[in-house]
C-alpha positions in Angstrom: 99.9 69.7 -57.6 99.2 70.9 -54.0 100.5 74.1 -52.6 103.1 72.4 -50.3 104.4 70.4 -53.3 104.7 73.6 -55.4 106.6 75.2 -52.5 108.9 72.3 -52.1 109.8 72.2 -55.9 110.5 75.9 -55.9 112.6 75.8 -52.7 114.6 72.9 -54.2 115.3 75.1 -57.3 116.4 77.9 -55.0 118.6 76.0 -52.6 119.6 72.9 -54.5 121.7 70.6 -52.3 121.3 73.0 -49.4 117.5 72.4 -49.3 116.1 71.2 -46.0 112.6 69.8 -45.6 111.9 72.2 -42.8 112.2 75.0 -45.4 108.9 73.8 -46.9 107.1 73.6 -43.6 108.3 77.1 -42.6 106.9 78.6 -45.8 103.6 76.7 -45.5 103.3 77.7 -41.9 103.9 81.4 -42.8 101.3 81.3 -45.5 98.8 79.7 -43.2 99.3 82.3 -40.5 98.5 85.1 -43.0 95.6 83.1 -44.4 93.8 83.4 -41.1 93.6 87.2 -41.3 90.7 89.1 -42.8 91.7 90.3 -46.3 90.0 93.0 -48.4 89.1 92.1 -51.9 90.9 93.6 -54.9 89.3 93.9 -58.3 91.3 92.6 -61.3 92.9 94.9 -63.8 90.9 96.5 -66.6 91.1 99.4 -69.0 90.2 101.7 -66.1 93.4 101.2 -64.3 95.9 104.1 -64.6 98.9 104.4 -62.2 100.4 107.6 -60.9 104.1 107.3 -60.1 105.0 109.6 -57.2 107.0 110.1 -54.1 104.9 110.2 -50.9 106.3 113.7 -50.0 106.1 115.3 -53.5 103.5 117.8 -52.2 103.9 119.3 -48.8 101.7 121.3 -46.6 102.7 122.9 -43.3 101.8 120.8 -40.3 100.3 117.9 -42.3 101.7 114.5 -43.0 102.8 114.4 -46.6 100.7 111.3 -47.5 97.6 113.1 -46.3 98.4 116.1 -48.5 99.1 113.9 -51.5 95.9 112.0 -51.0 94.0 115.4 -50.8 95.6 116.7 -54.0 94.7 113.7 -56.0 91.1 113.7 -54.6 90.7 117.3 -55.5 92.3 117.4 -59.0 92.5 113.8 -60.4 90.1 111.6 -58.6 88.3 110.6 -61.8 91.4 109.7 -63.6 93.9 108.0 -61.2 93.0 104.6 -59.9 96.4 103.3 -58.6 99.1 105.3 -56.9 102.7 104.0 -56.9 104.3 105.3 -53.8 108.0 105.2 -54.2 109.8 103.9 -51.1 107.9 105.3 -48.1 110.2 104.0 -45.4 113.0 105.6 -43.3 116.1 105.8 -45.4 119.6 107.1 -45.5 120.3 107.8 -49.2 119.3 107.4 -52.9 116.0 109.2 -52.3 114.4 106.3 -50.4 116.1 103.3 -52.0 118.4 102.7 -49.1 115.8 101.5 -46.6 116.5 101.5 -42.8 113.3 99.7 -41.8 110.9 97.9 -44.2 108.1 97.9 -41.6 108.0 101.6 -40.7 106.7 104.6 -42.5 109.0 107.6 -42.8 107.8 110.1 -40.2 107.7 113.0 -42.7 105.1 111.0 -44.7 102.9 110.0 -41.7 102.3 106.5 -40.5 100.4 103.3 -41.4 97.1 105.0 -40.5 97.7 107.4 -43.4 98.6 104.5 -45.7 95.3 102.7 -44.7 93.3 105.9 -45.3 95.0 106.4 -48.7 94.2 102.8 -49.7 90.6 103.4 -49.0 90.6 105.9 -51.9 93.1 104.4 -54.3 94.8 101.1 -55.0 98.4 101.5 -53.9 101.6 100.1 -55.2 104.3 99.7 -52.6 108.0 99.6 -53.4 109.8 96.6 -52.0 113.5 97.2 -52.2 114.2 93.6 -51.5 117.7 93.3 -53.0 119.5 95.7 -50.6 119.0 97.9 -47.6 120.8 100.7 -45.7 124.0 100.1 -43.8 122.3 101.9 -40.9 119.6 99.3 -40.6 119.2 97.2 -37.5 120.0 94.1 -39.6 123.3 95.3 -41.0 124.4 96.8 -37.7 123.7 93.4 -36.1 125.8 91.8 -38.8 128.7 94.1 -38.1 128.4 93.5 -34.3 128.3 89.7 -34.8 124.7 89.3 -33.6 123.9 85.6 -34.4 120.5 86.5 -35.7 122.0 88.6 -38.5 125.4 87.0 -39.0 124.4 85.6 -42.4 121.9 88.2 -43.6 124.6 89.8 -45.8 127.3 88.6 -48.2 130.9 88.8 -47.1 133.8 88.6 -49.6 134.9 85.0 -49.8 138.2 83.6 -51.1 137.7 81.7 -54.4 134.4 83.5 -55.3 134.7 84.4 -59.0 133.1 87.8 -59.5 134.8 88.5 -62.8 131.5 88.1 -64.8 129.3 90.1 -62.5 127.0 92.6 -64.4 125.9 95.7 -62.6 125.0 99.3 -63.5 127.6 100.9 -61.2 131.4 101.4 -61.3 131.8 101.6 -57.5 133.5 98.7 -55.7 131.4 95.5 -55.6 132.5 94.9 -52.0 133.0 97.5 -49.3 134.8 97.1 -46.0 133.1 98.3 -42.9 134.1 98.5 -39.2 135.8 95.5 -37.6 137.1 94.6 -41.0 133.8 93.1 -42.1 133.0 93.2 -45.8 129.7 93.1 -47.7 128.4 92.9 -51.3 127.2 96.2 -52.5 125.7 96.2 -56.0 124.7 99.9 -56.0 126.6 101.8 -53.3 128.5 101.6 -50.0 125.2 102.6 -48.2 123.1 99.9 -50.0 124.1 96.4 -48.8 122.7 93.4 -50.6 120.6 90.9 -48.6 121.8 87.3 -48.6 118.8 85.2 -49.9 120.9 82.1 -49.7 120.3 82.3 -45.9 116.8 80.9 -45.6 115.8 83.0 -42.5 116.4 86.1 -44.7 114.0 84.7 -47.3 111.4 83.9 -44.7 111.7 87.5 -43.3 111.4 89.1 -46.7 108.4 86.9 -47.6 106.7 88.0 -44.4 107.3 91.6 -45.2 105.9 91.1 -48.7 102.7 89.6 -47.2 102.5 92.5 -44.7 102.6 95.0 -47.6 99.7 93.1 -49.3 97.7 93.1 -46.1 98.2 96.8 -45.4 96.9 97.9 -48.8 99.6 97.1 -51.3 97.5 95.9 -54.2 100.6 96.0 -56.3 104.2 95.3 -55.1 107.0 96.6 -57.1 110.1 94.5 -56.8 113.0 96.9 -57.2 116.3 95.9 -58.8 115.1 92.3 -58.4 117.4 90.8 -61.1 120.4 91.1 -58.8 118.9 89.1 -55.9 120.9 85.9 -56.2 124.8 85.6 -56.3 126.6 82.6 -57.7 130.4 82.3 -58.3 131.5 82.5 -61.9 128.1 83.9 -63.1 126.8 87.3 -64.1 124.8 87.3 -60.8 121.8 88.8 -62.7 118.6 87.0 -63.8 119.8 83.7 -62.2 117.3 80.8 -62.0 117.1 81.1 -58.2 115.9 84.7 -58.6 113.1 83.7 -60.9 112.2 80.9 -58.5 111.9 83.3 -55.5 109.5 85.5 -57.5 107.5 82.4 -58.5 107.4 81.3 -54.8 106.0 84.7 -53.8 103.3 84.5 -56.5 102.3 81.0 -55.4 101.9 82.2 -51.8 99.8 85.2 -52.9 97.6 83.0 -55.0 97.2 80.4 -52.2 95.9 83.3 -50.1 93.5 84.0 -53.0 94.7 87.6 -53.4 94.7 89.8 -56.5 97.9 91.3 -55.3 100.1 92.0 -58.3 103.9 91.5 -58.5 105.7 94.0 -60.8 109.4 93.4 -61.6 111.7 96.3 -62.2 114.6 95.2 -64.4 116.1 98.0 -66.4 117.8 95.7 -68.9 117.5 94.7 -72.6 114.0 93.7 -73.7 114.5 89.9 -73.9 116.0 89.8 -70.4 113.3 92.0 -69.1 110.3 89.9 -70.3 111.9 86.7 -68.9 110.3 87.7 -65.6 106.9 86.7 -67.0 108.0 83.1 -66.6 105.6 81.0 -68.5 103.1 83.8 -68.4 101.1 82.5 -65.5 103.7 81.7 -62.8 105.9 84.7 -62.2 105.4 88.5 -62.5 102.0 89.8 -63.2 103.6 92.8 -64.9 107.0 93.8 -66.1 108.2 97.4 -66.7 108.2 98.1 -70.5 111.6 99.8 -70.3 112.1 100.0 -74.1 109.0 102.2 -74.6 110.3 105.6 -73.1 113.5 105.8 -75.3 111.7 104.5 -78.4 108.9 107.0 -78.2 111.5 109.7 -77.7 113.5 108.5 -80.7 110.3 108.4 -82.8 109.2 111.9 -82.0 112.8 113.2 -82.3 113.5 111.7 -85.8 109.8 111.8 -87.0 110.3 108.2 -88.2 108.1 105.4 -86.8 109.9 102.4 -88.4 111.9 101.4 -85.3 109.0 101.8 -82.9 106.7 99.9 -85.3 109.2 97.1 -85.8 109.7 96.7 -82.0 106.0 96.9 -81.2 105.3 94.0 -83.6 107.4 91.8 -81.2 105.1 92.7 -78.2 102.6 89.9 -77.9 99.9 89.1 -75.4 101.4 87.3 -72.4 98.4 85.6 -70.8 95.1 86.5 -69.2 96.9 87.2 -65.9 100.1 88.9 -67.0 100.8 92.1 -69.1 103.1 95.1 -69.5 103.6 98.0 -67.1 103.9 100.9 -69.6 105.4 104.3 -68.8 107.4 107.1 -70.4 108.9 108.8 -67.4 109.7 107.9 -63.8 111.8 109.0 -60.8 114.8 107.6 -62.7 116.1 108.7 -66.0 115.3 107.2 -69.5 117.2 104.0 -69.5 119.3 103.3 -72.6 120.2 99.6 -72.0 116.7 98.5 -73.1 117.5 99.9 -76.6 120.4 97.6 -77.1 119.8 95.6 -80.3 117.0 98.0 -81.2 118.7 101.4 -81.8 122.1 101.7 -83.3 125.0 103.2 -81.4 124.7 106.3 -83.6 121.0 106.7 -82.8 121.6 106.3 -79.1 124.4 108.9 -79.1 122.0 111.2 -81.0 119.5 111.0 -78.2 122.2 111.7 -75.7 123.4 114.8 -77.6 119.8 116.1 -77.8 119.2 115.6 -74.1 122.4 117.6 -73.3 121.3 120.3 -75.7 117.9 120.5 -74.0 119.5 121.0 -70.6 119.6 117.5 -69.4 122.4 115.2 -68.2 123.7 111.8 -69.4 124.9 109.1 -67.1 127.4 106.7 -68.8 128.5 103.1 -68.2 131.9 101.7 -68.8 132.4 99.0 -71.5 134.9 96.1 -71.4 136.9 97.7 -74.2 137.4 100.9 -72.2 134.8 103.0 -74.0 131.7 104.5 -72.5 128.1 104.3 -73.6 125.0 106.3 -72.4 123.3 104.4 -69.6 120.6 106.8 -68.6 119.3 110.1 -69.9 118.4 112.4 -67.0 115.8 115.0 -68.1 112.1 115.9 -67.7 110.3 113.9 -70.5 108.5 116.9 -72.0 111.8 118.8 -72.2 113.4 115.8 -73.8 110.8 115.7 -76.5 111.4 119.2 -77.8 113.2 119.7 -81.1 114.4 123.2 -80.5 114.4 124.4 -84.1 111.0 122.9 -84.8 108.9 122.8 -81.7 109.0 126.5 -81.0 105.5 127.4 -79.7 104.2 126.2 -76.3 101.1 124.7 -78.1 103.4 122.6 -80.3 105.4 121.3 -77.3 102.2 120.5 -75.4 100.7 118.7 -78.5 104.0 116.6 -78.8 103.7 115.7 -75.1 100.1 114.6 -75.6 101.1 112.6 -78.7 103.8 110.8 -76.8 101.2 109.8 -74.1 98.6 108.8 -76.7 101.1 106.0 -77.5 101.4 105.2 -73.8 97.6 105.0 -73.4 97.1 102.9 -76.6 99.7 100.1 -76.4 98.9 96.7 -74.8 99.3 96.8 -71.0 98.6 99.1 -68.1 99.7 102.8 -68.3 101.6 104.6 -65.6 102.1 108.4 -65.6 104.9 110.1 -63.6 103.7 113.0 -61.5 105.9 115.6 -63.3 104.5 114.5 -66.6 101.0 114.8 -65.4 101.8 118.3 -64.0 103.6 119.5 -67.1 106.8 120.3 -65.2 110.2 121.4 -66.5 113.8 120.5 -65.7 114.6 121.3 -62.0 118.0 122.9 -62.3 118.0 124.0 -58.7 117.5 120.5 -57.5 120.2 119.2 -59.9 122.8 121.8 -59.0 122.2 121.8 -55.2 122.4 118.0 -55.0 124.9 117.1 -57.7 122.7 114.2 -58.5 121.6 113.9 -62.1 118.3 112.2 -61.4 117.2 115.2 -59.2 116.5 117.1 -62.4 113.2 115.4 -62.6 112.3 115.0 -58.9 111.2 118.5 -57.9 108.9 118.8 -54.8 106.1 121.3 -54.3 104.3 123.3 -51.6 100.6 122.5 -51.9 99.3 126.1 -52.3 102.1 127.0 -54.7 101.3 124.0 -57.0 97.6 124.7 -56.9 98.3 128.3 -57.9 100.6 127.2 -60.7 97.9 124.9 -62.1 95.8 128.0 -62.5 98.4 130.4 -63.8 100.9 128.3 -65.8 99.5 127.7 -69.3 102.0 124.8 -69.8 100.8 123.1 -66.7 97.2 123.7 -67.5 97.3 122.4 -71.0 99.3 119.3 -70.2 97.3 118.5 -67.0 93.9 118.9 -68.7 95.0 117.1 -71.9 96.5 114.1 -70.1 93.4 113.8 -67.9 91.2 113.8 -71.0 93.3 111.1 -72.6 92.9 109.0 -69.4 89.2 109.4 -69.2 88.7 108.6 -72.9 90.8 105.4 -72.5 88.9 104.3 -69.4 85.6 104.2 -71.3 86.8 101.7 -73.9 87.0 98.0 -73.3 89.3 97.7 -76.4 92.0 99.1 -74.1 91.8 96.3 -71.6 95.3 95.4 -70.6 94.7 91.9 -72.0 93.0 92.9 -75.3 94.7 92.0 -78.5 97.0 94.3 -80.4 97.8 94.5 -84.1 100.6 96.8 -85.3 100.0 98.4 -88.7 102.3 99.7 -91.4 100.5 102.8 -92.7 103.3 105.2 -93.1 106.9 105.8 -91.9 105.6 109.0 -90.3 102.5 107.5 -88.6 102.5 105.0 -85.8 99.3 102.9 -85.9 97.7 99.9 -84.2 94.4 98.2 -83.6 93.2 97.1 -80.2 90.4 94.6 -80.0 88.6 93.1 -77.0 87.7 89.7 -78.1 85.1 89.3 -75.3 83.1 92.4 -76.0 83.9 92.9 -79.7 85.0 96.5 -79.1 87.7 97.7 -81.6 89.7 100.9 -81.7 92.2 102.1 -84.4 94.9 104.3 -83.1 97.0 106.6 -85.4 99.6 109.2 -84.3 101.4 111.5 -86.7 105.1 111.7 -85.6 105.9 114.4 -88.0 105.8 118.2 -87.4 104.0 118.6 -90.7 100.6 117.5 -92.0 100.4 114.1 -93.5 97.7 112.2 -95.5 97.1 108.6 -94.6 94.8 105.8 -95.7 93.1 103.9 -92.8 91.8 100.3 -92.8 88.4 101.6 -91.6 86.6 104.8 -90.6 84.4 105.6 -87.6 84.2 108.1 -84.8 87.3 109.7 -83.4 86.9 109.3 -79.6 89.4 112.1 -79.0 87.7 114.9 -81.0 84.2 113.4 -81.3 84.3 113.8 -85.1 83.4 111.2 -87.7 86.3 110.2 -90.0 86.4 108.2 -93.2 89.2 106.0 -94.5 91.3 108.9 -95.8 92.4 111.3 -93.2 94.7 114.3 -92.9 96.7 114.5 -89.7 98.2 117.8 -88.6 101.5 117.9 -86.7 101.6 115.4 -83.9 97.9 114.8 -84.2 96.5 111.4 -83.0 93.1 109.7 -83.3 91.3 106.9 -81.5 88.8 105.6 -84.2 86.1 103.3 -83.0 84.3 101.2 -85.6 
């Protein structure tokens, strides 16, 4: 099927009876205009790719654009480990720490400008955040909508009589619609300042598609589609994961592939696992990667309870997607630890136990309202290393650091591409000052630094030193092994209820690595399917091993 035919089929899925033939010609024309530009080549994913999740202004230096300082820090301290940098929204914004974008095409002046982005992209592959579902009420688009500007009159969704919103699913309890000046209303999935874009209006789709292609052209080798599941609204439905949303993502992938780019689309849908992986489509036509949202709470549960049964059982359901699609794995991010992805995996009692532990460790818990009037934990807000600590057991700093490394050994072993949050890499603690001064739960894990102070702390803080050097060693070791290709096979093993184990095998090269991790704070004996060399310690091991508390091994045949 030709590219124009594929475009037409997808647009008919999106617009149904409202489809017009000129929609196809407009999309094809847009793709052709971008095709004429000179594009830089991007290498495909491999075991070497490791993402750093960070804000562009996380490290500041007097008189310097924040992006320049961040680039400098990574070059000086993690150049050999980090290959890809996920820059959280880097555009002018009004709220939600960047996720209420005022202008998709401009860089926030505190960060620098597009020149700084282009310089950064010369050193690292970059992931741009595309907050396509909604934008700031202060944006030119929405202000035009309020003023009746014909260009933007249909860019947003007003309340309509007869629209049945009773089944709408969303992660907020604020009003679904807000009223603005001149009595105009607009759909607001997340907040009064974050107004949903109307993709039913074809010019809005064209504009958003053009922005996506500009990001790819300007160095976005990966594009994160934020909150993408809410993009299409239909009366009487849940307004999440609708077929039209999937078709729009498929359309974007078709265009990127027509341009012969290796630009990767990554969908961010913090929902139960089955819903989440639906964004792979048929494995070759939709997202290149989906966030593995179940991994953070399940690793936390495993190292809290010292029982690997649930993690092992869930991991057995994770299968290879295709040779062009895989999982985006992480343990911590700018948001909290989502609990919805544990639905159907952890019991309500187990979920509440994690929430209680997080509160006891100084964190916060965000709740969602249930239809029966009860509340359930929606998100755990805490630094991941602090979340891991069992206070009565993990007393010493060395035990806490080893537990943090054990958690990340799982991250670096399972099928997919690993991403490390900057506070995890830096061995940070809960930021109570940021939490209290803002009143925002998520700020507990979003602390920002002055460059010189952070460099000094890396030299003086043993916690930072041990975590930073340990995680970098984990990354370097992984990067040398073809068995950890994002597309290599994975076999989950049942060795012990206290030991999580798997085998990764690269069918093309024949490389095989056995991974074992002791989730217990005591020494355990375990029988392995084979011995070899432990890549982590460099020691030879046979088929019977003794694992000390939280010890892990990568055993190569």
